[in-house]
FIKOLZA-1660 file (N, C-alpha, C; in steps of 0.1 Angstrom, whole numbers, plus 5000, padded with zeros to 4 digits):
% residues 65
   i   px   py   pz ch aa at
   1 1304 3421 4993  A  M  N
   1 1287 3427 4998  A  M CA
   1 1278 3419 4989  A  M  C
   2 1270 3412 4992  A  D  N
   2 1260 3405 4983  A  D CA
   2 1248 3414 4984  A  D  C
   3 1237 3407 4977  A  L  N
   3 1224 3414 4973  A  L CA
   3 1217 3416 4989  A  L  C
   4 1216 3407 4996  A  S  N
   4 1210 3408 5009  A  S CA
   4 1214 3419 5017  A  S  C
   5 1227 3421 5017  A  D  N
   5 1234 3430 5023  A  D CA
   5 1231 3444 5019  A  D  C
   6 1230 3445 5007  A  L  N
   6 1226 3457 5000  A  L CA
   6 1211 3460 5002  A  L  C
   7 1202 3452 5005  A  T  N
   7 1190 3453 5005  A  T CA
   7 1189 3459 5020  A  T  C
   8 1197 3452 5030  A  T  N
   8 1193 3455 5045  A  T CA
   8 1201 3470 5045  A  T  C
   9 1210 3473 5039  A  L  N
   9 1215 3486 5041  A  L CA
   9 1208 3498 5035  A  L  C
  10 1199 3493 5023  A  A  N
  10 1189 3503 5017  A  A CA
  10 1179 3504 5025  A  A  C
  11 1173 3493 5033  A  K  N
  11 1161 3494 5043  A  K CA
  11 1167 3504 5055  A  K  C
  12 1177 3501 5059  A  D  N
  12 1183 3511 5070  A  D CA
  12 1183 3525 5071  A  D  C
  13 1188 3526 5056  A  A  N
  13 1190 3539 5052  A  A CA
  13 1177 3548 5048  A  A  C
  14 1168 3538 5047  A  A  N
  14 1150 3543 5043  A  A CA
  14 1147 3548 5057  A  A  C
  15 1150 3538 5067  A  Y  N
  15 1144 3540 5080  A  Y CA
  15 1150 3556 5088  A  Y  C
  16 1163 3554 5086  A  V  N
  16 1170 3565 5090  A  V CA
  16 1164 3580 5084  A  V  C
  17 1161 3579 5071  A  A  N
  17 1155 3590 5062  A  A CA
  17 1141 3595 5068  A  A  C
  18 1131 3583 5073  A  V  N
  18 1118 3585 5076  A  V CA
  18 1119 3589 5089  A  V  C
  19 1128 3586 5097  A  G  N
  19 1129 3590 5112  A  G CA
  19 1134 3604 5114  A  G  C
  20 1144 3608 5105  A  F  N
  20 1149 3622 5105  A  F CA
  20 1137 3632 5098  A  F  C
  21 1127 3628 5092  A  G  N
  21 1116 3635 5086  A  G CA
  21 1107 3636 5096  A  G  C
  22 1104 3624 5107  A  V  N
  22 1094 3623 5116  A  V CA
  22 1099 3638 5128  A  V  C
  23 1109 3635 5132  A  I  N
  23 1118 3642 5142  A  I CA
  23 1117 3657 5137  A  I  C
  24 1118 3661 5123  A  G  N
  24 1118 3676 5116  A  G CA
  24 1105 3678 5118  A  G  C
  25 1094 3668 5115  A  L  N
  25 1082 3673 5117  A  L CA
  25 1074 3677 5129  A  L  C
  26 1080 3671 5140  A  Q  N
  26 1078 3671 5154  A  Q CA
  26 1084 3684 5159  A  Q  C
  27 1097 3687 5153  A  R  N
  27 1102 3702 5158  A  R CA
  27 1095 3715 5152  A  R  C
  28 1092 3710 5139  A  A  N
  28 1082 3721 5135  A  A CA
  28 1070 3724 5141  A  A  C
  29 1065 3713 5145  A  Q  N
  29 1050 3716 5154  A  Q CA
  29 1053 3721 5169  A  Q  C
  30 1066 3718 5174  A  V  N
  30 1067 3722 5186  A  V CA
  30 1070 3740 5186  A  V  C
  31 1077 3743 5175  A  R  N
  31 1081 3756 5172  A  R CA
  31 1069 3765 5170  A  R  C
  32 1058 3757 5161  A  R  N
  32 1049 3763 5156  A  R CA
  32 1041 3769 5171  A  R  C
  33 1038 3754 5180  A  V  N
  33 1032 3761 5193  A  V CA
  33 1038 3771 5201  A  V  C
  34 1050 3773 5203  A  E  N
  34 1058 3785 5208  A  E CA
  34 1055 3798 5201  A  E  C
  35 1056 3796 5188  A  L  N
  35 1054 3809 5184  A  L CA
  35 1038 3814 5186  A  L  C
  36 1030 3804 5184  A  T  N
  36 1016 3805 5187  A  T CA
  36 1015 3812 5200  A  T  C
  37 1022 3807 5212  A  K  N
  37 1020 3813 5226  A  K CA
  37 1027 3829 5227  A  K  C
  38 1037 3828 5219  A  Q  N
  38 1044 3843 5216  A  Q CA
  38 1036 3852 5213  A  Q  C
  39 1028 3850 5200  A  L  N
  39 1019 3859 5195  A  L CA
  39 1007 3862 5202  A  L  C
  40 1000 3852 5210  A  D  N
  40 0991 3857 5219  A  D CA
  40 0996 3864 5229  A  D  C
  41 1007 3863 5237  A  Q  N
  41 1014 3871 5247  A  Q CA
  41 1014 3884 5240  A  Q  C
  42 1020 3888 5229  A  L  N
  42 1023 3900 5222  A  L CA
  42 1010 3905 5219  A  L  C
  43 1000 3897 5217  A  R  N
  43 0986 3901 5213  A  R CA
  43 0979 3909 5223  A  R  C
  44 0980 3901 5235  A  T  N
  44 0976 3909 5249  A  T CA
  44 0982 3919 5252  A  T  C
  45 0997 3921 5253  A  Q  N
  45 1004 3933 5257  A  Q CA
  45 0999 3945 5247  A  Q  C
  46 0998 3943 5233  A  V  N
  46 0994 3952 5225  A  V CA
  46 0978 3957 5229  A  V  C
  47 0970 3946 5229  A  S  N
  47 0956 3954 5232  A  S CA
  47 0959 3960 5247  A  S  C
  48 0961 3956 5258  A  K  N
  48 0964 3963 5268  A  K CA
  48 0969 3980 5265  A  K  C
  49 0979 3978 5261  A  A  N
  49 0985 3993 5256  A  A CA
  49 0974 4002 5248  A  A  C
  50 0970 3994 5238  A  A  N
  50 0959 4003 5229  A  A CA
  50 0946 4008 5241  A  A  C
  51 0945 3996 5249  A  D  N
  51 0932 4003 5260  A  D CA
  51 0935 4011 5269  A  D  C
  52 0947 4014 5274  A  D  N
  52 0957 4026 5280  A  D CA
  52 0954 4036 5273  A  D  C
  53 0959 4037 5263  A  A  N
  53 0960 4050 5254  A  A CA
  53 0949 4053 5249  A  A  C
  54 0939 4046 5248  A  S  N
  54 0924 4050 5245  A  S CA
  54 0919 4056 5258  A  S  C
  55 0920 4048 5268  A  Y  N
  55 0915 4056 5283  A  Y CA
  55 0922 4070 5285  A  Y  C
  56 0934 4071 5281  A  Q  N
  56 0942 4083 5284  A  Q CA
  56 0938 4094 5273  A  Q  C
  57 0934 4091 5265  A  L  N
  57 0930 4099 5251  A  L CA
  57 0914 4106 5257  A  L  C
  58 0906 4098 5260  A  R  N
  58 0895 4099 5268  A  R CA
  58 0892 4106 5277  A  R  C
  59 0902 4107 5286  A  R  N
  59 0905 4112 5298  A  R CA
  59 0908 4127 5293  A  R  C
  60 0921 4127 5285  A  S  N
  60 0925 4141 5282  A  S CA
  60 0912 4150 5274  A  S  C
  61 0905 4143 5264  A  L  N
  61 0897 4150 5257  A  L CA
  61 0882 4154 5264  A  L  C
  62 0880 4147 5275  A  T  N
  62 0868 4150 5286  A  T CA
  62 0876 4163 5292  A  T  C
  63 0886 4162 5298  A  A  N
  63 0893 4171 5304  A  A CA
  63 0895 4187 5295  A  A  C
  64 0893 4186 5286  A  L  N
  64 0897 4198 5275  A  L CA
  64 0881 4203 5273  A  L  C
  65 0872 4193 5271  A  G  N
  65 0858 4196 5268  A  G CA
  65 0851 4205 5276  A  G  C
% end
């Protein structure tokens, strides 16, 4: 193996490493978007449950009142 082959091998290894880094970053960004959507859905569900509970409590207090 001569110096030219070694240089080519090093370049190829660097390109592969950068490629894996880019793929990893893209996967992390996709996962962040998915988690953001899930948290938004959960926030909506919790907000609705809190509104329903508040309504029921006010209704009960009014009936007692």
